[in-house]
C-alpha positions as CSV (number, residue, x, y, z in Angstrom):
1,M,35.8,-31.9,8.7
2,S,36.2,-30.3,11.8
3,S,36.7,-31.1,15.1
4,V,33.7,-30.2,17.5
5,V,34.0,-29.8,21.2
6,V,31.2,-29.9,23.9
7,T,32.3,-28.4,27.4
8,S,29.3,-27.6,30.1
9,G,26.9,-26.7,26.9
10,I,28.9,-24.7,25.2
11,R,30.3,-26.3,21.6
12,S,33.1,-24.4,20.6
13,E,34.4,-25.3,16.5
14,S,37.9,-26.2,15.6
15,R,39.1,-23.4,13.6
16,S,40.0,-25.9,10.7
17,F,36.2,-25.2,9.3
18,T,37.8,-21.3,8.9
19,R,35.3,-18.9,8.7
20,A,36.3,-18.3,5.6
21,R,34.3,-21.1,4.1
22,F,31.6,-20.5,6.7
23,V,31.4,-17.4,5.2
24,L,31.2,-19.1,1.5
25,F,28.8,-21.4,2.7
26,G,26.3,-18.1,4.7
27,L,27.2,-16.2,0.7
28,A,25.6,-19.3,-1.1
29,T,23.3,-19.1,1.4
30,V,21.8,-16.3,1.1
31,V,22.6,-16.3,-3.1
32,A,20.0,-19.4,-3.3
33,A,17.2,-17.3,-1.4
34,S,17.0,-14.9,-3.6
35,I,17.4,-16.8,-5.9
36,A,14.4,-19.3,-4.7
37,N,12.8,-15.8,-4.3
38,V,13.0,-14.9,-7.9
39,L,11.6,-18.5,-8.8
40,V,8.2,-17.9,-6.3
41,Y,8.6,-14.1,-8.8
42,Y,8.5,-15.2,-11.8
43,V,5.8,-18.0,-11.6
44,G,3.9,-16.4,-9.7
45,D,3.6,-13.7,-13.1
46,L,2.3,-16.4,-14.4
47,F,-0.6,-16.3,-12.6
48,I,-1.1,-13.9,-11.3
49,R,0.1,-11.0,-13.5
50,Y,1.2,-8.1,-11.4
51,D,-0.4,-5.0,-11.6
52,P,2.7,-2.6,-12.8
53,A,1.4,0.1,-9.4
54,F,2.2,-2.3,-7.3
55,V,5.6,-1.3,-6.7
56,E,6.9,-3.9,-4.0
57,L,6.3,-6.7,-7.1
58,G,7.9,-4.4,-9.4
59,S,11.0,-6.1,-10.4
60,A,12.3,-9.6,-10.3
61,F,16.2,-8.1,-9.9
62,G,14.9,-5.8,-7.4
63,I,13.0,-8.6,-5.4
64,A,16.6,-10.6,-5.5
65,I,18.5,-8.0,-3.9
66,F,15.9,-7.3,-0.6
67,T,15.8,-10.8,0.1
68,L,19.4,-10.7,-0.8
69,V,19.9,-8.1,1.6
70,L,17.5,-8.8,4.2
71,S,18.7,-12.2,4.4
72,I,22.3,-11.6,5.3
73,G,21.8,-11.8,8.6
74,A,21.1,-14.4,9.3
75,V,24.7,-16.0,8.6
76,P,25.9,-13.9,11.2
77,V,22.9,-14.9,13.7
78,Y,23.1,-18.3,13.4
79,A,27.5,-18.7,13.6
80,T,26.8,-17.4,17.1
81,L,25.1,-19.3,18.2
82,L,26.9,-21.9,16.4
83,H,30.2,-20.7,19.1
84,S,27.7,-19.9,22.0
85,V,25.1,-22.3,22.5
86,K,24.1,-25.9,22.6
87,H,22.0,-26.6,20.2
88,P,22.0,-23.9,18.1
89,E,19.4,-26.2,14.6
90,R,17.0,-25.3,17.5
91,I,17.2,-22.0,18.1
92,F,17.9,-20.9,14.9
93,T,15.2,-22.0,14.1
94,I,13.0,-21.4,16.5
95,V,14.1,-17.7,16.1
96,S,13.6,-17.5,12.3
97,A,10.0,-18.6,12.9
98,V,9.4,-15.9,15.7
99,L,11.2,-13.1,13.0
100,L,8.9,-14.9,9.8
101,A,5.9,-14.0,11.8
102,L,6.6,-10.9,12.3
103,S,8.2,-10.1,8.9
104,V,4.7,-11.0,7.3
105,I,3.1,-8.1,9.4
106,P,3.1,-5.7,7.2
107,D,2.4,-8.0,4.7
108,I,-1.0,-8.3,6.6
109,T,-1.6,-5.3,7.9
110,Y,0.0,-2.5,5.1
111,I,0.4,-4.2,2.3
112,P,-3.1,-4.1,1.5
113,S,-3.4,0.2,1.5
114,V,-0.4,0.2,-1.3
115,P,-1.1,1.0,-5.0
116,G,-2.4,-1.7,-6.9
117,A,-2.3,-4.5,-4.6
118,S,-4.4,-7.5,-4.4
119,N,-4.9,-9.9,-1.9
120,A,-3.3,-12.6,-5.2
121,Q,-0.1,-10.6,-4.8
122,T,0.1,-9.9,-1.4
123,S,-0.4,-13.9,-1.0
124,V,3.4,-13.8,-3.7
125,L,4.6,-11.2,-0.9
126,I,4.0,-13.6,1.8
127,L,5.1,-16.6,-0.1
128,M,9.0,-15.4,-0.5
129,H,9.3,-14.5,3.0
130,I,8.3,-18.5,3.5
131,V,10.2,-19.8,1.1
132,A,13.4,-17.1,1.7
133,A,13.1,-18.5,5.5
134,A,13.0,-22.3,4.8
135,V,15.8,-22.3,2.3
136,I,18.1,-20.0,4.8
137,V,17.1,-22.2,7.7
138,G,16.9,-25.6,5.4
139,M,20.3,-24.9,4.3
140,L,22.3,-23.3,7.1
141,T,21.3,-26.1,9.8
142,R,21.9,-29.2,7.9
143,H,25.4,-27.7,7.2
144,T,26.4,-28.1,10.6
145,R,24.1,-31.3,11.2
146,Q,26.7,-32.8,8.9
147,R,29.5,-30.8,10.3
148,A,28.5,-32.5,12.8
149,S,28.6,-36.1,11.3
């Protein structure tokens, strides 16, 4: 258990909760998001049969790496919020929702013009954004709630 001190609205985590544990939990979070998107990739392919010309859904490995790389940024953002704001879960959820909305703009505007694109494949890409966001926000904020209790 870690001790949490709340003063003037700013949270200060005890060093006993160690950065190493948070980094490991953050790594588990981004790996879980990647695995979830790979599952979406395979399930989507069962129903849609991706067009080989549509490189955005070219391989499960590409999906995993892309998700992993892009989701890594969420962990330090959340860590910063944990140490600087009173309600990090709420703010992180709001920031994540805004970023999710922004992240699907290219899927709606640009992706339909890409060779091999279809509405179904575009929907899978959007679903992957939603799944990654749900896993990341869910895991990180749940972890904080568990520590606080």
